[in-house]
Phi, psi and omega in degrees: 000126181269177184300318179300315180295322180289320191257343186226310189305126175079001180268152175293138180250129179248134180289327184234141181301322181301323179291321177296318179295321177298318180295319178298319178295319179297315179300313180297316180297328181272010176095008179276189182284176177264123181243155173248159175257148176209149177273125186285132178284348181268313183252347179081356180265184184256139178233166170259138178226155177289154171295148182308131178081004184248005181293129182212020183243177180282149177228132176267130177232169177301337180272355180133193181261133180232147169274128186302328179298327178294334182273345184253000180255000000 
């Protein structure tokens, strides 16, 4: 998995950081994980990302669907 696939591909894109932060708060309030917002170096928009070491969901890449834990072990 390359940097583009990890940081941009298949992720929701937010035009404004405030909208990304609102979505992260909603996810957390509904019992989901803790996410951080970051500006993508590939598309220039804002994404939600896991805190380092906390990724535990599926990721779609051009090569297929992977569970992130499978990619970090």
